[in-house]
Residue frames as a rotation matrix with the C-alpha (Angstrom) as fourth column:
MET 1
0.151 0.351 0.924 184.25
0.902 -0.432 0.016 102.13
0.405 0.831 -0.381 148.25
ASN 2
-0.786 -0.439 -0.436 185.25
0.566 -0.795 -0.218 105.76
-0.251 -0.417 0.873 148.52
LEU 3
0.174 0.984 0.032 181.92
0.954 -0.161 -0.251 107.60
-0.242 0.075 -0.967 148.85
LEU 4
0.233 -0.158 -0.960 183.58
0.100 -0.978 0.185 111.01
-0.967 -0.139 -0.212 148.70
LEU 5
-0.790 -0.584 -0.187 185.15
-0.154 -0.106 0.982 110.33
-0.593 0.805 -0.006 145.28
LEU 6
-0.588 0.661 0.467 181.87
0.809 0.498 0.313 108.88
-0.026 0.561 -0.827 143.97
THR 7
0.393 0.784 -0.481 179.88
0.773 -0.565 -0.289 111.91
-0.498 -0.258 -0.828 145.16
LEU 8
-0.077 -0.523 -0.849 182.45
-0.149 -0.836 0.528 114.35
-0.986 0.167 -0.013 143.81
GLY 9
-0.927 -0.279 0.252 182.39
0.161 0.312 0.936 112.57
-0.340 0.908 -0.244 140.44
ILE 10
-0.169 0.948 0.269 178.58
0.979 0.193 -0.065 112.66
-0.114 0.252 -0.961 140.31
ALA 11
0.459 0.337 -0.822 178.55
0.393 -0.907 -0.152 116.40
-0.797 -0.253 -0.549 141.03
ILE 12
-0.426 -0.703 -0.570 181.23
-0.283 -0.495 0.821 117.15
-0.859 0.511 0.012 138.43
GLY 13
-0.865 0.119 0.488 179.59
0.465 0.556 0.689 114.95
-0.189 0.823 -0.536 135.78
PHE 14
0.116 0.993 -0.035 176.18
0.946 -0.121 -0.301 116.50
-0.303 0.002 -0.953 136.38
PHE 15
0.480 0.102 -0.871 177.36
0.165 -0.986 -0.024 120.11
-0.861 -0.132 -0.491 136.26
VAL 16
-0.668 -0.704 -0.241 179.68
-0.176 -0.165 0.970 119.66
-0.723 0.691 -0.014 133.28
ALA 17
-0.665 0.507 0.549 176.81
0.746 0.490 0.452 118.07
-0.040 0.710 -0.703 131.35
LYS 18
0.359 0.830 -0.428 174.50
0.795 -0.512 -0.326 120.87
-0.489 -0.223 -0.843 132.48
LEU 19
0.115 -0.407 -0.906 176.94
-0.137 -0.910 0.391 123.52
-0.984 0.079 -0.161 131.23
ASP 20
-0.765 -0.604 -0.222 177.78
-0.317 0.053 0.947 121.83
-0.560 0.795 -0.232 127.91
SER 21
-0.619 0.608 0.497 174.38
0.748 0.649 0.137 120.45
-0.239 0.456 -0.857 126.94
GLY 22
-0.554 0.512 0.656 171.49
0.284 -0.625 0.727 122.27
0.782 0.589 0.201 125.31
LYS 23
-0.938 0.186 0.294 169.45
-0.348 -0.533 -0.771 124.46
0.013 -0.825 0.565 127.61
LYS 24
0.046 0.982 0.184 166.18
-0.806 0.145 -0.573 122.94
-0.590 -0.121 0.798 126.36
GLU 25
0.063 0.091 0.994 165.09
0.311 0.944 -0.106 119.81
-0.948 0.316 0.032 124.58
GLY 26
0.667 0.212 0.714 166.13
0.716 0.082 -0.693 119.92
-0.206 0.974 -0.098 120.93
LYS 27
0.917 -0.398 0.015 168.70
-0.387 -0.899 -0.207 122.70
0.095 0.184 -0.978 121.42
GLU 28
0.499 -0.824 -0.268 172.37
0.490 0.523 -0.698 122.06
0.715 0.217 0.664 120.75
GLY 29
0.892 -0.325 -0.314 174.89
0.173 -0.396 0.902 122.73
-0.417 -0.859 -0.297 123.47
SER 30
0.406 -0.824 -0.396 178.57
-0.835 -0.511 0.207 123.49
-0.373 0.247 -0.894 123.13
ILE 31
-0.767 -0.538 0.349 179.15
-0.348 0.806 0.478 119.79
-0.539 0.246 -0.806 122.44
ARG 32
-0.290 0.674 -0.680 177.14
-0.932 -0.039 0.359 118.62
0.216 0.738 0.639 119.44
ALA 33
0.269 0.508 0.819 174.85
-0.618 0.743 -0.258 115.62
-0.739 -0.437 0.513 119.84
LEU 34
-0.869 -0.488 0.081 175.63
-0.285 0.628 0.724 112.41
-0.404 0.606 -0.685 118.00
LYS 35
0.252 0.968 0.015 172.88
-0.410 0.121 -0.904 112.00
-0.877 0.222 0.427 115.43
PHE 36
-0.873 -0.427 0.236 172.77
-0.009 0.498 0.867 109.59
-0.487 0.755 -0.439 112.54
LYS 37
-0.032 0.888 -0.458 170.27
-0.748 -0.326 -0.579 109.92
-0.663 0.324 0.675 109.73
THR 38
-0.692 -0.008 0.722 168.79
0.408 0.820 0.401 107.19
-0.595 0.572 -0.564 107.60
LYS 39
-0.824 0.415 0.385 166.20
0.279 -0.294 0.914 107.60
0.493 0.861 0.127 104.87
LYS 40
0.109 0.994 0.017 163.30
0.336 -0.053 0.940 107.52
0.935 -0.097 -0.340 107.33
TYR 41
0.831 0.247 -0.498 164.73
0.513 0.006 0.859 108.00
0.215 -0.969 -0.122 110.80
THR 42
0.161 -0.801 0.576 167.14
-0.508 -0.568 -0.648 110.02
0.846 -0.188 -0.499 112.88
ILE 43
0.546 -0.117 -0.829 169.02
0.638 0.700 0.322 108.14
0.543 -0.705 0.457 115.61
HIS 44
0.395 -0.344 0.852 170.03
-0.500 -0.858 -0.115 110.37
0.771 -0.381 -0.511 118.51
LEU 45
0.163 -0.441 -0.883 172.63
0.678 0.700 -0.225 108.91
0.717 -0.562 0.413 120.84
HIS 46
0.804 0.250 0.540 172.01
-0.181 -0.762 0.622 110.97
0.566 -0.598 -0.567 123.97
HIS 47
-0.182 -0.940 0.289 174.91
-0.628 -0.115 -0.769 111.56
0.756 -0.321 -0.570 126.37
TRP 48
0.053 0.246 0.968 173.09
-0.941 0.335 -0.034 109.62
-0.333 -0.909 0.249 129.10
PHE 49
0.943 0.332 -0.003 172.80
-0.304 0.860 -0.409 106.64
-0.134 0.387 0.912 126.74
MET 50
0.472 -0.845 -0.253 176.48
-0.161 0.200 -0.967 106.71
0.867 0.497 -0.042 125.79
ALA 51
-0.278 -0.553 0.786 177.52
-0.882 -0.177 -0.437 107.06
0.381 -0.814 -0.438 129.45
SER 52
0.503 0.541 0.675 175.37
-0.741 0.671 0.014 104.02
-0.445 -0.507 0.738 130.25
LEU 53
0.942 -0.194 -0.274 177.11
-0.050 0.725 -0.687 102.00
0.332 0.661 0.674 127.54
ILE 54
0.042 -0.982 0.182 180.51
-0.455 -0.181 -0.872 103.09
0.889 -0.047 -0.455 128.89
ILE 55
-0.056 -0.002 0.998 179.55
-0.990 0.133 -0.055 101.93
-0.133 -0.991 -0.009 132.40
ILE 56
0.871 0.416 0.261 178.47
-0.370 0.906 -0.207 98.56
-0.323 0.084 0.943 131.01
LEU 57
0.673 -0.692 -0.262 181.76
-0.061 0.301 -0.952 98.28
0.738 0.656 0.161 129.11
LEU 58
-0.170 -0.786 0.595 183.84
-0.746 -0.291 -0.598 99.19
0.643 -0.546 -0.537 132.18
ILE 59
0.283 0.340 0.897 181.98
-0.864 0.497 0.084 96.68
-0.418 -0.798 0.435 134.34
SER 60
0.992 0.124 -0.030 182.50
-0.123 0.869 -0.479 93.97
-0.033 0.479 0.877 131.72
LEU 61
0.372 -0.927 -0.054 186.22
-0.062 0.033 -0.998 94.80
0.926 0.375 -0.045 131.69
LYS 62
0.563 -0.047 -0.825 186.25
0.777 0.372 0.509 94.59
0.283 -0.927 0.246 135.51
PHE 63
-0.581 -0.669 0.463 187.48
0.477 -0.741 -0.472 98.19
0.659 -0.053 0.750 135.74
TYR 64
0.514 0.778 -0.361 186.39
0.775 -0.242 0.583 100.10
0.366 -0.580 -0.728 138.81
ASN 65
-0.780 -0.626 0.025 187.15
0.562 -0.716 -0.415 103.67
0.277 -0.309 0.910 139.78
GLU 66
-0.125 0.805 -0.580 184.68
0.890 -0.167 -0.424 105.52
-0.438 -0.570 -0.695 142.01
PHE 67
-0.349 -0.057 -0.935 185.46
-0.046 -0.996 0.078 108.93
-0.936 0.071 0.345 140.52
ILE 68
-0.952 -0.026 -0.305 185.00
-0.304 -0.013 0.952 107.81
-0.029 1.000 0.004 136.90
TYR 69
-0.589 0.799 -0.122 181.80
0.752 0.598 0.278 105.94
0.295 0.072 -0.953 137.73
GLY 70
-0.169 0.506 -0.846 180.60
0.646 -0.591 -0.483 109.05
-0.745 -0.628 -0.227 139.56
ILE 71
-0.683 -0.125 -0.720 181.21
-0.365 -0.795 0.484 111.25
-0.633 0.594 0.497 136.52
LEU 72
-0.929 0.332 -0.163 179.31
0.008 0.458 0.889 108.80
0.370 0.824 -0.428 134.32
ILE 73
-0.358 0.829 -0.429 176.42
0.933 0.306 -0.186 108.59
-0.023 -0.467 -0.884 136.81
GLY 74
-0.319 0.181 -0.930 176.31
0.232 -0.937 -0.262 112.41
-0.919 -0.299 0.257 136.87
LEU 75
-0.889 -0.038 -0.457 176.11
-0.421 -0.328 0.846 112.49
-0.182 0.944 0.275 133.07
ILE 76
-0.742 0.649 -0.167 173.30
0.488 0.694 0.529 109.94
0.459 0.311 -0.832 133.09
THR 77
-0.283 0.641 -0.713 171.37
0.854 -0.170 -0.492 111.74
-0.437 -0.748 -0.500 135.82
GLN 78
-0.493 0.063 -0.868 171.57
-0.155 -0.988 0.017 115.09
-0.856 0.143 0.496 134.06
GLY 79
-0.954 0.082 -0.287 170.58
-0.279 0.096 0.955 113.58
0.106 0.992 -0.069 130.72
LEU 80
-0.602 0.763 -0.235 167.46
0.736 0.644 0.208 112.04
0.310 -0.047 -0.949 132.22
THR 81
-0.487 0.426 -0.762 166.21
0.401 -0.666 -0.629 115.50
-0.775 -0.612 0.154 133.28
TYR 82
-0.854 0.177 -0.490 165.17
-0.495 -0.569 0.657 116.30
-0.162 0.803 0.574 129.69
LYS 83
0.060 0.975 0.213 161.58
-0.662 0.199 -0.723 115.62
-0.748 -0.098 0.657 128.68
ASP 84
0.742 0.231 -0.629 162.71
-0.663 0.386 -0.641 113.90
0.095 0.893 0.440 125.47
PHE 85
-0.126 -0.900 0.416 165.37
-0.905 0.276 0.325 111.69
-0.407 -0.336 -0.849 127.06
TYR 86
-0.033 0.203 0.979 163.66
-0.048 0.978 -0.204 108.54
-0.998 -0.054 -0.022 125.79
LYS 87
0.896 0.407 -0.175 163.55
-0.160 -0.070 -0.985 109.61
-0.413 0.911 0.002 122.12
ILE 88
-0.148 -0.962 0.230 166.39
-0.083 0.244 0.966 107.76
-0.986 0.124 -0.116 120.48
PHE 89
-0.801 -0.001 0.599 164.69
0.575 0.279 0.769 106.90
-0.168 0.960 -0.223 117.17
TYR 90
0.010 0.862 -0.507 162.36
0.165 -0.502 -0.849 109.37
-0.986 -0.075 -0.148 115.52
LYS 91
0.299 0.210 0.931 161.02
0.925 0.178 -0.337 110.00
-0.237 0.961 -0.141 112.03
LYS 92
-0.765 -0.634 0.112 162.47
0.634 -0.712 0.301 112.84
-0.111 0.302 0.947 110.00
């Protein structure tokens, strides 16, 4: 494993997410959040959640690249810094 590439990827993923995401919980960043609305609920697919799904997909496909995994881990780490990171489903 190339620890340098992994660490570089984590740093880049974290800081890109920090720059492009909302500055506070509930605020939109330069990249809009993926939200789906039903009659009663809003489903918010946070960037940390989507990055987690991508990691699972890549592992299942037996794809491994330290830099790409680092970027995804950086995205996940930054996303978990928000107080509302766990709110995926919420009432309108």
